[in-house]
N, C-alpha and C positions, 0 to 999 in steps of 0.2 A: 403566660400563654393560655389558650383556651383549653383547660384540662378536659380531656376526653372522658375520663372517668368521673363518676358523680362525686365521690368524696375521697380523693387521693390523700395519702398521708402528707401532712404539712412538711415541706422541706425546710431545713435550717436556712437562715437568712443568707448565708454565704453562697448557697447553691442556687439561689434565685437568679443570679447574674452570671452563671457559667457561660451562657451565650449572651454577650453584651449587645446592647443597642448601639449601632453605628450610624452617625449622621454626617452629611456633607456640610462642612463649615465653609461659608463663603470666603472667610479671611484666608484660610490655608489652602482652599480649593482641593481639599483631600477629605477622605472619609475618616472620621475620628471616633473613638469609642466614648460612650457616655458613662462616666464613672459614678456609680451610685454610692459615693463615699461620704455623703452628708445626710443629715436627717431630712432635708427637703431641698428641692431645686429652686433657685431664684430665677424667674423668667420675666423679662420685660418685653412688651410689645408697644410700638408707637401707635397711639390711638388717633382719632380723627381731629381735624380742625373743624370745629362745629359752627358752620355758617350756612349749611344746606343739608338736605336729607341724604342719607347714606345711599350709595349707588351699588351696582353689581360688583364693581371693583372692590369696594369695601367688603361686600358680602363674601366674595371669593377668598380674600385674605383672611378674614376673621373666622370663617367656617373652616378653612384649611388649618389655621393655627389651633382652632378648637379641637380638631381631630388629632393633631400632633400632640397637643397638651394631654388629651385623654390617653393616647397611646403611650406617651412617656411614663405616665403614672402607672399604667397597666403593665408595661413591659419591664419596668425597673423596680416595681413595688415601692416607689418613692413618691411622696406627694409633691405637688408643684405649687409654689406661691407665685401667682400670676399677677403682675402689675401692668396696668395700662395707663399711659399718659394721655391726658386730654388737653389739647391746645385750645384754650378758651379766650385767648386774646392775641390778635395779630391784625395785619392790614386788611385781610379779606373780611374778617368778622366786623371790624370797625366800619368798613365801607358798606357792607351788606346791612348792618344795623342802621346806619345813617339813611340808606335808601328806604328802609322800612319804617323810619322815624321811631326807632327803639333805642334804648340804651344798650351798649355792647354786652353788659353783664347778663341782663335778662334775655337778650337775644341769643347769646351763647347757651344759656341754660335750657332754653326751649329746644334747640337742636341737639343738645346733649341728651335730653330726655327722649327725644324722638329716635336718636341713634340707639339708645339702650333698648327701647321698645322693638326696633327693627331687628337688632341682634338677638333679643329674646325670642322673637317670632321665628328666627332661623334656627333656634335651638342652641345658640352659642352660650356656653356657661359664663356667668358673670365673672369679672376679674376678682381676684382676692383683694386687690388694692386698686382703687381708681384715683389717680392723682391729677389735680388740675393745676395749670400754671399759676393762676391767680391766687391759689392757696399756698404757693411756695415762693413768693417773691423774696422774703428774707433769706431763705436758703439759697436761692439763685444769686442774690447779691453777694452773700458770703462766699459762694463757690467762685464767682468771678474775681473777688478780691484775692482769694488764694492763688489763682492763676497769675494775677498781676504780680503778687509778691514773689512768685517763682520765676519771674522774668519772661513770661510767655504771652503777655497781653499788655496793651498800652491804651491810655486814654487819648482821645482825639477830639477835634472840635465838635463832632456830631455823635460821639459815644465812645464805647470801649470796643477794641478790636483784638482778635487773636492774632499773635505774631507768628505767621507760618514760617518765615525765614529763620526765626530764632529756634524753631524746633528741628530744623535741619532735615536729614534724611528720614527721620522717624515719622514725618508727616506723610499722609497719603496712603495708608495701609489698605484702604478699600477702593482705591482709584481703579477704574477699569483700564485695561491695557491700552485703550485708545487715548487715554490721558497721560500715560507715562511719558515723561520728558517734556510735557507741555504745561502751561499755566492752567490752573483750574478755572472754569468759567466764573464770571462775577456772580456773587450770591444775591441775585435780584428777585428771586422767586417770591419772596414775601416782603419786598421793599427794603431789604437790609442795606443796600447800597444807595446812599443819598446822592442825588445829582448835584446838590449844592456843595457838599463837602467831600466829593470823591477824591480830591487832592489830599485830604487829611489822612488817607490810608497810606501806609508805607509800602504795601505790596498789593497787587491786584488780587492775590489769593487770600488775603486777610479777610476774615468774616466777622460780623458784628456779634458781640456778646451782650452789649447794652446799647439801646438806641435812645439818644436824647431827643426830647420833643423840640421841634423848631419853635422859636418864640412867636412867629406869625402864623403857626399852624392852626387850622380850624378843627383839628382832630378832637374827638370827645375826650375831655380831661379826666373822665372817670377811668379811662384805660391807661393811666399813668401813675407812677409811684416815685417817691423820693429815693435817691441813692447817693453815695459819696461822690458820684460824677455828675449829678444833676438829675432833674426829673425826667422820667422816660419809662421804658418798658424793656423786657428781655428780647434778645434776638431768638431766632427759631432754634438753632442747634443746641444752645446752652440748656434749654428746658429739660430735655430728656436726661442729660448727664447729671444735672443737679437733682432732679426728682428721684432718679434711681439711687443716687448716693444717699439722699435723705431717707428713703424708705427701705432700701435693701442693703446699703453699705457699700464697701469698696469694690466688691467683685460680683459678677453675675454668672450664672451657668448658661443661660440662653438669652439671646437678644434677637428679636424677630420683627419682620415688616416686609412690605413689598419691595421688589428689586429696584424700583425707582428711587427708594430711599438710601440705597447702598452708597451712592455717591451723588452729592457731597454730604448728605445729612449724617449717615452713620460713620463715614470717614472722619468728619469733623467731631463727632461724639468721641471717637477713640482718642483723637488728639487732645480734646478737652480733659478727658478722664486721666490720661497720662500726665498732662501738664498739672492738673490738680493734685495728683499723687506725688509730683516732684520727680518723675521718672523720665525726664527728657534725656537726650543723648549725653548731655554733660554730667548727669547725675548717675545714670546707670540703667539697668534693665529691670523690668517688673519681675518680682519673684514668681508671680502668677499673673496671667493676662487679665485685663479688665473683664473680658467676656470669653468664656470657654468655647461657646458654639454660636456662630452667626447663621441664622436661617432666613432665607429670603424667598418669598413666593414670586412666581413669574408674572409677566405682563398679562393684561386682560385685553382680548379682542372681541369686538361685537360685529357679527356678520362679516368677518374677514378683515376688519380694520381695527387698529389699536384704539381702545376706548379713550376719548379725550373730551373734556368739557368744551374746549375750543371748537371741536368739530361737531358738538352738540349731538353726539351719538351715544351718550350715556343713558342708562336705564336705572331708575331708582329701585331700591329693594321693595318699597311699598307697591310700586307699579307692577313689578314682576309677581309678587304674591297675590295681588288683587286679580291679575289676569289669569294666574293659574287656578285661583278659586272660582273665577267667573269667566270661563273661556268664551262664552257667547256674547259677553259685553264688549263694548268698544275698547280695544286694547290700549291700556294706559301707556304701554311702551311707546306707541307711536307718538303720544303726546310728549313723552320725555325726549324721544329722538328729534322732535321738532323744536326742542329747546326749552321745554317746561321743566324747570329744576325741581319743582315740588308738586307732588300729586296729593290732593286733599283726600287721603284715604284713611279711614278709621279701621285699621287692620285688627284692632282688639275686638271689634264688633263681629268679626267673621266667626262662623262656627268653628270650634276647636278642631274637629276632625278634618275639615277642609284645610285649615291653616297648617296643621301638622303634615298632611299629605303634600302640600305645596312646599313646605320647608324640607321634607325628606327628599323631594324631587330635586331641589336645588343642591342639597347636600350630596346627593348621589352624583349629580353632574360634576361637582367639585371633586368628589372622590375618584372619578374616572380619569382625572388629570393628576400627574405627579405634582406635588406642591411646588417644585422648582420649575416646572414646565409652564409655557405660556398657556393661558386658559382662554378657550374660545366659547363665547356665549351667543346663542341665537334662540329664537322662539321655538324653532323646530327641535333643537338639541334638548332644551329643557322639557319640552313636551314628551320627547322620547324617553328621557330619564324618568319622568313621572309615570309612564306606562311600565317601565322596568321595575320601579319601586313598588307599584301596585301589584305586579305579578309576584314579587318576592314576599310582600306582606300577605298576599292571598295564600301562598304556599304554607307559611308558618302560622297564620291566624285562622285559616279556614280548611284547606285541604288536609293538612296534617292532623289537626284536632278531630275533624270529622271522620278521618280514617280510623282514629283510635277510639272514637265514641262507640263503635260497634263491637269493640273487644271487651273481654271481661274486665270490669272495673275494680274488682277486689284484689287484683294482682298488684303487688308492690314493685313498681318498676325500678330498675337500677340501670346505670349506663354501661355496666360491664356484666356479662352473663355469669351466673353462678354455675358450678359444675353440674348441678341437678337439672338445670334448664338448658345448658349448652348443647346437650345431646339432641334437643328438638330443633336446633337451628339448621336451616337448609343452606345449600351452597350460595343461594342468592343473599340470604341473611348475612353470612360471613363475608361475602364479597363487598357489600356496601359498607359493612361495619369496618372492614380493613381499609377501604378507601377513605372513609372519614377519619379513622385513626391516623393514617399517614398524612392526611391533609392538615389536621388540627393538632395532633398529639405527638407524633414521633417522626423522625426522618424516614424510616423505612419499617416495613412490617417484619416482625420476628415470629409471626405465627400466632394462632389462637391462644397458646399457653401464656403469651406475654400480656394478655388482656385481663388478668385477674385483678381484683380491686386491691390486692396487697402489693402489686408492683408499682414502684414510683414512676412518675412520668419521665420520659427521656429528656435529659438536658438539651439534646439537639433540637427538640421541637419538631414541628411539621412544616409543610410547605408554606402555609399561611403565616405562621410565626416567623419563619425565616425571611419571608418577603418584608414583613413589617419591621423587622430588626435591621434591614438593609436600607437605611435612610428613609424609613416610613414609606415603603413602596406599596401604597394602598391599591393602585391599579392592578399590580401583579397578584396581590392577595384576592381582590375581587374576581379576577379571572379564574383562579383556582376554586374559589367559593361557588362561582357560577357553575362550574363543572360538577361540583358535588351536589348542588341544588337540582341539576338535571338528573343525576343519578337517583336522588330521593324521589323526584316526581315519577320516574320510571318504576321505581320500587312500589310506590303507593298504588299506581294504576295496575300493576301486574300482580297484586296480591290475590290469593284465592278467596272468594267470598264464603266458601264452606270449609273453613279451616277448623281443625280440632282445637281443643282448649290449649294443648301444649304449643301448637303452632301459632295460635292467636297470641299467647303469652310472648313467644319469641318475636313475633312481628311488633308487638307493642314495645318490647325492649329495644328493638332496633330503631324504631321511629323516634322514641324519646332520646336515645343515645345520639342519633344524628341531628335531631332538631335543636337540642340544647346548645351545642357549640355554634350553630348558625345564629341562633337568637343572641347568644352572648357576644358574638362577633359584631353584629349590627348594633347592639346596645352599647358596646364599648366605643364604637365610632360615633355615637350620638344620634342614631336613627330612632325616632319615636316608635316605629313599628317593631323594632328590635326589643325595646323595653316592654312593650305590650306582649309580644310573643314569649319573652322570657318568663313573665308571670304566668301565662297560660301553661306553658310546658313544664314549669316547675310544679304546677299542680298535678300534672300527670306523673311526674317523677316521684312525687311523694305518695302516689296512690289515691289522691283526693282531687281528681280533675275538677276544675272550676265548672265544667259543663254539667257536672252531676250534682251541683249544690242546690239546684232548684231556684236559683236567683236570676236566671236568664241565660241566653245563649252565650257560647264562647265569644262571639264577636261583640256582643253587647257588654259583657264583663271586661273584655280586653280594652274596649274603648273607654269604659268607665274608669279603669285603672289609670288612664292617662288624662284625667280631667283636671290635672293641675293647671292653673291659669298661667298663660304665657306672659301675662303682665306682672307677675310677681316681682320680678327684678325692678322695673321702674317704680312700682309702688313702694318697694323698700327704699329706693333712692329718694322718692318724694317724702317718705316719712323721715328719713335721715335729715334731709334739708329742713323739713318742717320742725323737727325736734331741735336742730341746732339754732333755729331762729327763736323758738320759744325759750330755750335754755338761756340764750343770750339776754332776752328780755327779762327773764326772771332773775338772772344774776344782777342786772341793773337794779331790779327791785330790792334785792337783798342789801345792796350798798346804800340805797336811799332810805332803807328802813332804820338806819342809825339815828335819824333825826325824828323828834317827836313834835315838831312844829306843825301848824296847820298847813303851811306850804308843803311840808314834807309829805303829809297825808294826801294832799292833792296830787303830788307827783307819783305817789304809789298807786293811786287810783288810775292815773293816766297809763302807767305801765301795765296794770292789769287789763285795762281795756285794749291796749295794743296786743297783749298776748292772746286775748280772746278773738281779736280780729284775725290773727294768724290762724287760729283754729277754724274760723269761718271761711277764710280764704282757701284753706286746704280742702274743706268739705265741699264748698260751692264751685270751686274752679279747678284746682289741681287734680283731684281725683276723677272728676268727670272727663277731663282732657285725656286721662290715661285709660278711659274705658270702665271706670268704676263708679258706683253710687255709694256715698257714705251718708248715713243718717244717724242722728243722735237718738238712742233709745230712751224710753221713759225712765229706766233705771240708770241712765247716764252712760251705759255701755254703747260703743259704736256698733252700727249695723252696716257691714260692708258686703256688697254684692256686685257681680259683673253687670255692666249697664245693659248687656244684651238680654238679661233675664227679666228686665222690667217690662 
């Protein structure tokens, strides 16, 4: 919880979860407690199929999950290992790559990199693990083979299918009520049902685990792999089950995604996981469910209609950010609404302050919707959110610091009044202090005597903490925080300009004590202005306000503290891929080094040249595409700078 006191005594670990976090699990349709009984939580989220730019629907899902991930760590004091699966081979990717005259692998890498840039621009923390389907083909084949050996899958003329009938009543745990008692619709979304071999399936509900390549198919052969059943590629549903098992083991704490994935995708994932574990109806029940908590974000609507690429009413993340940063330019949203899937926008070249402001605006719009509720996007709504965010940032980064700048700077501020200072507090000071204490720190006020720094925080928490522990009710928390912000604004404007030193000290105490939990709240939710405000107010808390350092205004220093480049994540990804390529090349060189023949020396020379070409390609192509300039210094050290600085 957001401790109202500056330095409360550290609670024993067992007391941190007296008030547990409760979440609504889609599987049980009930609120279930999150048990912090492990050293870390294992969380998997279905990632994108990378054949086009990310749209607002992706943005809503991953920004919402980012806030849930941050809150889970904060409210349970337990770290989260967050895995995201990337579908980098399927029919859509192959078709789009063919239309662009590109090979599927490089085509998918391009849009994976663009996706990561877009999510970084929105302030989404990178996943702890990012797993690609093409990197896990052996694990997927092994996973399928285990399901076959357990009698719950079979080989057919066009591939391998999951045997739904063999699983019996244990199949269909995430089917919506509309599907109960009916056959599941054919799994044709990604081409898993072959028109030629439809008769090979035993049941309409059966879905493909492995898709064999048709002998006469003109499909790119680079998107195929050998398997015990023939050359082909994985089905869609098997990817996530196999990759989570390979990376995180037999069980997960959280599995998340959009509600559109609940059925049939997540429903089939459960069936696969239980079949792989050998826990079908004939064998017995799982001692522990595969996933403890299933979380699903609601549908996305644009201007009152459900967002759909077929309706061509989707908006790309890049188009939205560009329009928020340049409101007077031709709105790229209208281009996307007219059917333009990709906007050629270099968002990394945008000024950092503008991009952060735009990202905070979209994050705030997402935060005003409960994550399970349908999300409505419109240009007017996101503009209104932008104005609200700017107002909140102005309160914490300008109004509050400016109000404290005129007060004695030598006073060492604390978030709870000492006995020697409390006597100078006015009724207004106590009133706002009590309101913030009740909002952030404890369920109800027990009077001024309960505010001493020696008193431990109440396990019951405050209104904000209670809302967040009730299935991440961020909208309810924002409502209470908004009420507290209005109280603080009234307090700031109502201060007496001719206060005595004792009164000024008290006012400074109150403003620091009220501003800090606000800044921590927004920082925890991932707002960049919250992180900036926290740094500024912590300076006043320690008695060394940044505005007194002589290094610039509060606003300038706050902006400078957030100068971390938004492209850091894609650059790290580019370096990782680059390193893997160079490492592979050099390993080949080591093998060839065993020969001393002239031919062997020639081969080594060719390998070295290939490695250097990889270096040049990264410098001349990859880094510029990500918005960076890389130069080789005279001493051999790299010189890396944002492209915008040139």
